[in-house]
N, C-alpha and C positions, 0 to 999 in steps of 0.2 A: 572732300568728294572733287577730284577733278571733273573737266567738262565732259568727256566720253562718258563717263558714271551718269552723270546727271543727263545724258541723252537716251542712254540706255533704259535709266528711271522712268523717265518721259514718255519712253516708247512700250513701255512693257507692256500686255496684255491686259493686266491688274488696274493700269490706267487707264488704257483705251477702252475698255470696258466693252458696253454697248455703242455706245456714241466714237466708233471708230473714225479717225479721221481720216483723210485723203493724203496723198504722197505730199502734194502742195501745201496742204496746211501742214503737215511734220516738219516740212523744209520753213516753215514762216518761224516755227515755234524753235528750232535750231538759230535760226537765224537771230530771233530776236536776245537767246539764252546767251549767243554768243557776242552779242553784239557790242559789249562795253568793252569785251576782254579784247576783239578783236580791233578795237579803236585805240584804245590801251596802247596794243603791240604798234600799230599805225604807227603813232605819234610819237611813240619811242623812238623808230627808226627814221620817218620823216617830220623833224617837229614843224621845218621851213614850209609846210604844204597848205594849202589853204581848206578850210574846214569844208568847204562846200566841194570841192575832190572826192571828199572820202565820203560824204553823206549822199555824195548822188552817184558818181561813178566804179565804186567798189561793192555797192547794194548790190546797182544795174548789170555789174558783172557776176557777182553769185546768183542773181535772179536767173541772168542767161545760159549761165552754165549748167543752172540745173535742169533747165527746159531742153538741152542736149543731152542730159543723161538717158540711156536706153530707160524704157520700162520697164524689164527685166533687172535691171542691175538697181534701180530702184527698189524691187519686192526685195531684190538680196539683201541690199541696204538695211530695210526695216528686218528682214527675219535676223541680220547679225548684229541689230541693236539688242533684239529680244534674247537671244542668245546667250550675250555676256561677252567676254574677253576669251574667242575662241581659238584662237592665235595661240592660247597658254594652253591647247588640249595634247595631251600624251597620244593621242591618235594621229600628229601629223610628225610625217618624216619626208625630209625633202629631198632633193638631187640637183646641182646646181650642172648646167651643162653649157656647149657651145651647139646647136642649131645644126649647124651645116658640118662640124666633126661628128655627132651623135648618129645622125641618120639624113645628111645630105641636105634637107628643107623643109619645110611646117609641114607639109604633106608627110614628109619619112619619119617627121617626130609623131603626128597624128598615128601614122601605123605602129607606134611602136609602144601607145599606150598599154597594152598589154603585159609588155615587161614590165614594166613601175608596178602594175596590180599587183604583177608575178611577186617580186621582189616586197611589196608592199610601201612602196613610196606613193606620198598622194600630195607632193610640195614641192613644184619646178620651179627654177629660178634660171630661166633661158636667158645668158649673154647673150648683150644687143644686138639687134635684128632689124632697126631704124637704120634709112640711108647715111651713108658716111662717105668722104673721098674715095678714089679708089686707089689710090698710094697710101702711104702712111697713115693711120687712121688711131694706133692706140689700140686696136684689136675690137673701136666700135666706138671706142668713149671719145672721138672727134664724131659729134651729130650733123648731120645736115636736114635734120630736120626729128621733131620726140616724135613722129607717130605715123609716117610714110616707111612701109617694111621695105625692105635694099632687097632688088631683083633676085640677087642669091640666096632669098630664103624663101622667094614665092612672092604671093603679095597680100594685101590688107583683107582682101577676099578670104585667103588661107588661115591668116589667122583669127579671125573671126569666127572662122569654121574650129579651129584650134580651142578658141575658148570657150564655145558654145559647149564641144564633147567633154572637156575638162568639165565644167560646168555639173555636167549631168553624169561624170565619173566621179564628181565628186572630188576634183584635184584641184588645188590652188595654184594660180599662174604667180610668178616675181618677173617683175621687169626693172630695168635701171632706168632711172630718170636723172641723167646728164647734168646737173642744178647748178654745178658751177660754171661751162664755160660753154661753148660753141666750137665747131669747127671752122678754120677760116674761109669756110667754104658755102656755111650758114646763110640763110636770105640778107639777117641783118647785118654780117659782117661784109656780103659783098655789096651791100648800098651804103655800108661805111666807108670803102675802100673806094669808090665812087666818087665820094666828097660828101654825102648827105650829114649832118651835124647833127643831125636827130638819134642817128644807129651810129654816128660816133660817139655819142655816150649813154650806148648801152655797155658800151665796154671802155675799160680802162685806157684811154688812148692822150699821148702827150707828145707837143711841138719837139720838145728835145730831151736831153738826158739827162735836162739838172732832179726832176722829180722824181725818175729813174730810178736814178745813182741815191737818192736819199733812200729809199725803197730797200734797195739792194744791200745798205750795210745791215738790217735787217734778216730780210727774205733768206730761208736756206734753199738751196738747191735739192728740187723732186730727184729729175736724173742728174748727177752731177758728169756723167759722161757721155748720155745722147742728146742734152740739152739742158746744158750749163746758162746760169743766169736765170731771170726773169722776165726779161720782154725782148720784143722782137719788132725791127723795124721793116715797116711796111712802106715799098717805093711809091704804090700809087697813089696814096693818102698822105705821104711825106711825116708821117708822123712814128711814135713808137705806142706800140701795143703790149698792155701785162699779158705773158703767157707762162705761166708757172708751173704749167707741165711739160706741154711742148710748145714748139714752134706756132703748130697750127693749131691750138687749143687757144681760143681766147677767152680770158677772164670774163665773166660776166660782171657789171657795176651796178649791183643793188643795191646804191645809194639813188640810185634815179629810181622814184617809184613805179615809171612805168615799164621796168624789167621786171620788177615785182606783179605787175597784173597780166604782162605778157606772159609769163612763165608761170600764172597762176592758170591761164589756159591751155599750155602745153601738158601740164600736170593732169588737167584734167580730159582731154585728148588721150592720152597713154588709160586713165582710169577708164576711162569708155567702152577703151577696144575688148572689157573685159578682165583686164591684169586687177588680181585680188590685193596683191603687194608690190609696193611700190619703195625701189631700194634707191634711197637719195647718196648720189653718189658724191666723193669729194665733199662731202658739206662741211666738214671743218674748218675749209678754204672760202666759204662764202664770202667773209665783211673783210676787206682790207684797210690796214690803217697803218700810217706812216710811226717807224720806230716800234713796231712790234713784229714778230715773225706770220702776224697774219694768220693763224690760225689757234679755233677754240675760244675766238672773243665772243664776249655776252650780246654784241650786237646780232652775231651768227645765230647765236638762241634765240635772241628775240625774233628772228626769222625765219626759223625755222616752224616756232612755234605759231608764228602769223602762219604760215602755209599750213600747218597741221589744223589751226581754228576754223579757217576758210574751206578745207577739207572735210572736215567734220559737218559742216554747215551743208555742203554740196552733195557727198557721197560718203555718210559716216559709215557704212560698212569695208572701206578701203583702211586700208593703214600703213603705216608708213615705218621704214627699215632705216637707222644712222649705218653707213658705212664708212664710220669713224674709226682708224688704224692708229689708236693715240694712245696713250697712256690709261692703264686701270682706271686711276681715278677720275680723268676726263670722259673714256668713254661712259660714265652715268650720268654725266652732265646732258647726255643727248636725250634720255628720257625726259628730262627737265627736273630741276632743281628749284628749290626756294618757291618764289611765283609760278614758276613755270612748272613746277612737280606735277609728273604725269599728263604734261599738256604740250611734248614734244614729239618724239619716235616712239613707238609703240614696242616696235625690234630693233635689236642693236646686238652687232657679232659679238660673240663673244672672243676679240684676238687675243684676249691675255693668257684665257684656257688655254688657246690653240699654239702660243708662243711658249707655254709653260710644261705643256705635255711635251713636247719636242726636245726640251729641255731638261726633264724628268728619263726621257730616251739615252740622251748622247752620256748624261752623271750617273744613270742608271739609280738615281732616287728622287722621290718624292718630296723633300724637304722644301724648295726655293715655291714648289706649287702650293704646298701647303702654308705657306706663310705667307704668300702672295693672295690666296684667294680668300683668306682669313682678314687678310689685311685692309681691303675694300670692304666699304659699306654695303648693305643690301639695295638693291634697285628697288623702285617704284613697285607697290603689290600689281597693277596694274599692264605690267612691262614685262617683255621675256628677252632671254636671248638667240641668238642662233648660235648653235655650237658646232664645231666645225674641226678638224683635224687638218685640211690645207683647203684651198681654193684654185682658183686660173691663176691666182697671181703669185708673186714670191712670198717666203714667210721672212716676215721681220723680227726681229728680238727687240721686241719693247717690254723689257727688263723694269721693274722698277729697281734704281741702282741702290737706294737703302733698304732695301729686304734682299739684294744681292751681298751685301757688306754684312748683313744680319748674321749671312751662312757663312760667314771668314772669309769670302772671295773679292777683290778686287773687279769692280765693273768691266774695265776694258779689255784684261787679260781675259775676264770669263767666257764674252762673247769672242775675244779670238780662240778662246777651244771650240767654241761649238760652231762658228763656219768652219774652223779647220778639219772639226768630226764630221761634220755633213758633207763639205767640198772637196774631198780627195787628198788630203793635207797630210792625213794620218795614216799610214800603212794598217795599222793593226782596225782601225773604226771600218763595218759591216758597209756604212751608208757609201751612197751611190748618190752625190745630189752636185748643182752645178752653182757658182758665185752668181748674182745679179746686184749688179749697180755697185760694185766696190767704190768707194773714195778715198784713193791713197792717204788725202788730208787729213784724216781722222780716222781711218782703219776700219769703218764702217763700211757694213757687206747685209745683203739679204742671201736666203737661200732657193733655188728652185730644184725641183725634182716631182717624180710620180712619188705617193706615198709609199707606194712596195719599194721602188727602189731606195728610197731612203731609210724605210725599215730593213732593208738588207737583204730581201730577195733577190735581186739581180746581181750581186755580187754572190750568192749564195750559189743560186743556180749555176753560174760559172763556174764555179768551184767544185759545182754534184756532191755538195757536200749537204747529207739529207739531215744532218742535225739541225746546221746554220740553217736548212731550209724550214723546218719545222718552229726556227726559233723567229723567223721573219711573220711566218703567218700566224704566230700565237701573237706578235706585236702588232701585227695589224687588226686584228678582233680586237685585242684588249685594245685599243688608239679608239677604233668605231662602240666600242662597248660601253667607254667610257662616255664619250659623245651622248651615244642612245640612251644613257641613262640620266644624264646631270639634267638640271633644270635646263628647259628652253624647248626649241625646237633643234634636233640631229639635221644637220645637212651634210650629204656626202657627196663628193667630188665623182662627175662620172668617170668610168672607168676604175676608181677605186673599187668597187662592188664586185669584180673579178680579178682583180693584182696585177691592174696593168703596170708593164716597167716603163721608165723611161724611152720617150720616142727622140732618137737624134737626129731623125731626117732634116729637121727645122734646120739646122746644121749646111744644107743645100740649099737653101732657098732666099734668095737674096732679099726677100722683104724682112724674112726671120730672123736668117742668122745672126744677128747682131743681139738680140731679144733671147738670152737665152731659158726665158719663162715658158717658150714653148716645149720646151722638152719636158713639160709636163700638161700638154693640151695636145694629146693623141686622141687620132679618130679610133671610134669604138670597133672593137673587134667582134663583129659579128656571127664572125664562122668560132670563135672561142664560145660567145653566145648560146650558139646552136649546139653546143657539144656538153654543155655544162650539167645535164641530166644524165649524161655515160660515162663521163670525163671523171678521174679522181685526180687530176692536177689541181694546182694552187688557186684557180678561178675558181674552179666548182666546188674549193673548201671554204674560201673566204665567203663566194656569194650565199653557198646556203649557211653560212653560221650568222652572217647577215640577216640573211631572211629569217632566221630563227629567233634572231634577239629582239627586231623587229615586231614581230608577230608574239613575243611576251611582253615587249612594253606596250604594244596596243591594249592590253588584258590586262593593264594595273594603272587603276588612275591615280595610283600614286608617284606615278610620273609625271604627270599635270604640272604644271609650274605656277605653284604658290607659294612662293620665295620659302620654297620646305627642302630645299636643301642643304644638309649641313656637312659640315669640311669636318672630320675628325684628326688630332694629331695623334698619328701613330706610333707607339715606342720604336718601332721599326722603319728608320727613313727609307726603307726601299719600296716599302708598302703603301699604298693612296688608299685611303676610305673616306668615304663619304657615305650618308644617312641619309634617305629619302623619306617622310616621315607626312601620314594624312592622317589625322585620328589616333585612333590605338593600333594603326597599322604602321610598321618601319617595316624597311629593304635598305640593308646595306650591299654597297658597290665596294670590292677589293679587289686590286690591281697592284702586281708586283710588276715593277722595274728593270729587276735584277736579272741575271742569265743564271741565276743558279738559285736553287730555294730557298725561301726564307718565311719565316713563323712569327704569328703572334701568341702571348699566352694566353691560355683559358681567362686568368685574374682581369686581364686586361677587357677580353669580349663579355665578360659579365659584367665589366664596368659601364658597358655600353647599353646593354639590357640584352645583348646576345646570348641566346642561349643554347650548347649544342646539342647534338644528339636530336630525337625526332622532334624536337618542337622547333626546329630551324631546318629549311630547306634551301639548296640551290636552285633556282629558278630555271639555269641555264643547263644545269647536268641531271636536274631532275632527283638529285640524290640530298641527304640528310646531313648538316653538318658534324663529319666527325672529327674527334681527336686522335694526333697519334697516344704513343704510352705514357710520353712526357708531359701530356696534357697540353701539347700547342696544334695550332693550328698550321700547318703546312700549305704556304701555295707555291705551285712549281715555278719554272722560269717563265716570266709573261705570264702566269694564271692570271685568272679574272673570273671572277665570282659574283651574283646576284642573291643576295641571302636572303631569306623574309621570314618573320616570326609567323606560326600558323597559327 
């Protein structure tokens, strides 16, 4: 039993009974339940710290942060403890969006809550809205504050009102916690520049290049084109500071326990604004060590678990999302393993599924996806995935080289093919995307573009080819159908629900023209939305298809994530098949990644327990599973089915 499950048990109505405990008593109960674990984690990271520091300073900090938590959120914490793993529900469907590009500001977003209700979305990931530098700020991921709202989005009162309305409408809010770095305009960085030694030690600062040069021997470059190297010279303090991402983003020094305590306070300030899910940004980079790539280090996992254990004590209704876009086996580690199992993040991005879906579109085969997904162990039972087909960022090609070789492919040429397919280097490819951060040293690069353009809709419309348009729409529906039915929380990127195409206007913007990711960060087209009911165009087709699938998902308990997703090795390499199972009920998802019809033999269907005829029905078409004269189950090009036994 992990710590969260223990808290759920202690807070259950059966145990509370008639002698109901006050919120403060429950806090003390959680504190003492977690104390030994917190102490072990703390001294693993900070063995040199005096025990008095821990025994007085950390408990006092936890108690103060609990007192500052609003009473209505304390009640919500208890409700969620009693509910159990609420984040694994089949009724959750998410959308990621930029507030200003969606509808101007926070008030504008609040005005559109009915839009989400109509579609069926009840989980919103708002891109960064806190204060940031006026110039370059990495889309808000260079933070000047963790809890003050940038005026372009409104005020803190505006956000408080939005979070209140969200709770009234059972909408979950997720915001980013930029845990690895601050901007160079953050209060600590400003004090460091002025020579304050205390705050210089909040970052990795060095008098000369001796140690930075040692780090550079093993540290990779995150943005080799725009931000080569990992250190920046700061003339004001005549020191070098570690800046792994951009020169205006200073990496925090978590070797200093004061930094942890300060950041715990910042984490709670965000949670107390009414945020339900906190996305730990760039958490793979949290601990730095000479001679390593300073990613995914054991100390980073210890630190994340320490954050989680403290958060459970103060606000157990808030959960953490791991933004770790790393190799499949490493992603699982952010749920916690060994002594940390189930005690790190409750949620993580299923980046592997995302990358594998795009691989299957380009190759027209599901073989690598099946091999890769089956080759990764199950996640802890109390955790869940965020499943998505794209996000605000680029699409990285994080395939396991060993699995690629098992397919008979060489990893480097294969990645080059994928890049060429999506980035306009193959004349026959229907995809229209752009390259992001191409590294000529190793030929590596990433992909940008809206889902609709990458799936061929833009080029099909340009050609006026009705068949190609139909194929593109079917691909969009199929891709979303997979994330809506796979185990976890589906997250739709705003604009994809209305088949928004690439936005090339970024090329005319001095601030954005050198960052191709802005091609897939368009403004929401409310004129298109206004005409959804009367139009028969691509936007309406996609919106109605997603709305229908979302409604079906919410009515099927089998879609709740209980580690009940089973990948089947289809004898047809073009068809991806997985099963969702709960008790005696099974639901099978079939997807054809080829542009021609493909089939499965009845004997294979029967071997999986799928009975043709009236015994099985497709929830999407409401038709029974019928076979052709050859006793085969045919799936049209880019066809997608949710078939269940009756």
